[in-house]
C-alpha angles and dihedrals in degrees: 000000000000118000131215135166093230137020116203111198109202128023104219121126092292096043098044094046093048088052092051094046089048090051091051086055088054092245112146109240139177125200122209113204125150094194127041123300116273097052123219094328098061099030107036105001137036102015101042096044091048089052090054091046088057092051090049091048089055089048090052089051095051092044085057094045093125087061090064093044093261132122116254117244127221126219091039101174150001117220092218092054090051090051090048091055092044089054094049091051092051090045089051094049099040092040087055092055090045090051088052091053093049094048091049093043094236108167116230117195110203097212141098119256108230103171144015122199124193116233131177089253097043139286128328106216113200124195134203088258089060092252118151129209130182113213134174096212135020131206115193115209102156094141129198148298136216115281119244132231119220103245097018118085122187112229096168089231103075102350106049142188120209088273092059094043090058089051099052109134090204135015120255122230094231131027130184114198116203106212131032099215125119097290094042093051090045093054089043092058091046097050094038089056089049091059097259118141100240129194125185119208111193127182094202123072092253145025123262086009095188090064130081111293093230091054091045093056095046091051091053089050090056096044092050090047090055088057102263115141114223128194115190131194088023129123135199118240102182147343127216127181112228110186107306093339134077124227116205121194111210129213090254091056097256124124137222124199113198139156099246136007125212119206110212105165102136125259138285129209116275113207117133092164113137113222117210108211114341125026138184114265117250139194119209086341096306116119116236116235138173125230091279089059089249119146122216086266114082112248096012118110130182129202141174129015093348092071093053093228096139111312098243128129095232089054090055091048097051091043087053094053089048092052092049089053093051092049095049090052092051095047093047093040092236139129112276122232095243109216111182118204111220100212091191090065101050117127116240124200134191112191098209127130100290102028125235126216128176140165130178130002126355118229094260092048091047091054095048089048104041104016101214116049137168122226126207122195137184128182123221087223085078096047112101095209091047094050089045087052091049086234103111099133114118137019149234116259119194124189124202136172111259095222097054108010089233112160113245104162145018130187129184133187116179143052119004091347092156092060094041095054094069082075093057090049091057094047095051093038091058092047092244123181130216092262093052088074085077092070093065131066117215118209120244135263097019137121089242088074087074090064092049092051094045090057088044088054092063086072093037090250102117106132102205098041119100 
């Protein structure tokens, strides 16, 4: 039986970063990962989709060439070439992580953990290949899988998950996306730009329902203008393959026949490990943790999607580093540096066209919590850099408490919103007030000036707003 101080089960962003940090602390660590390092995010999620997003961004620019005083070109893209680039980017990123593991001599077991048994000296970790490892501590980072819909089963041929959508050899003429959340809207933007006739069917009354309602409405306006059909407050009852087409029956009795269907209903926890004896408590499949990433079972930690604490890669990474710090402190019998994640101030990004970035409270949440609030807005149509870029659709919306003018929320829809929102995260994270913006000087001409003027607008002091 091979012995290690720590077993990390799952090598997504949380798991692999935790393993590297533990290695930096000179703590012997073994990682269990049946697929490649990087998990869903690097291999079948964040990285490949953002690679496609960039290709589509350039296609949109070239389609709008006359707006820049340039001639429009034809034959703008080849799907196979775009996919080849996507695969190369993934290989570069994942290969880089694998190289780090090799240089640091971090062992990776390409097996699935099937059971964990508590012993006096630690935990016996058993794999599907009957391998056994004895470890003092365990970090569970098994991630999540796509949610299913009763009556609609993914076969990755006609009815796809995001994984199947990224593996398409050819583009369909028509695509129906079931679910208008972040992932669904991102894929809608991608395939629409590539010339696919896209239709979103969303059960809820608006898209990206967790985001600010004003931003949600503006995104729907943009997607519709680009040619995407959107059905709200409508469910899907069943899907049946008929030849090479798929027939969907909707909750209102109507039917849609399409080439492909993409299921985009969010994700659910993935953890099929059998615990012998004690086991961590769970709620709806998510593992309960405290702010130190500890489960209810001593010496067992959980990080990432399996905890249900916002299913975002950057959350998993931060949780992994905190878990590593806690384990180091316990093994060395020292006081841990206690970093607490403020989940209310985590930036959220939607890589549609246009992009959406948000942090903190939405307008309705802020009103529920504080009662009186003040809202500052600034449109990109009044931002010089955005106009020069020909990307002036959208705005920055900043929310503050009326009593103190403390910033509690920021929402951006428009150019490079995913990059800009980091500034909002810092402002809100440091409890800044509207007046604190005067301490900073924003470069001109930049998109960031829209953030400055949105905050200034809370005090009705935005220079370039009518």
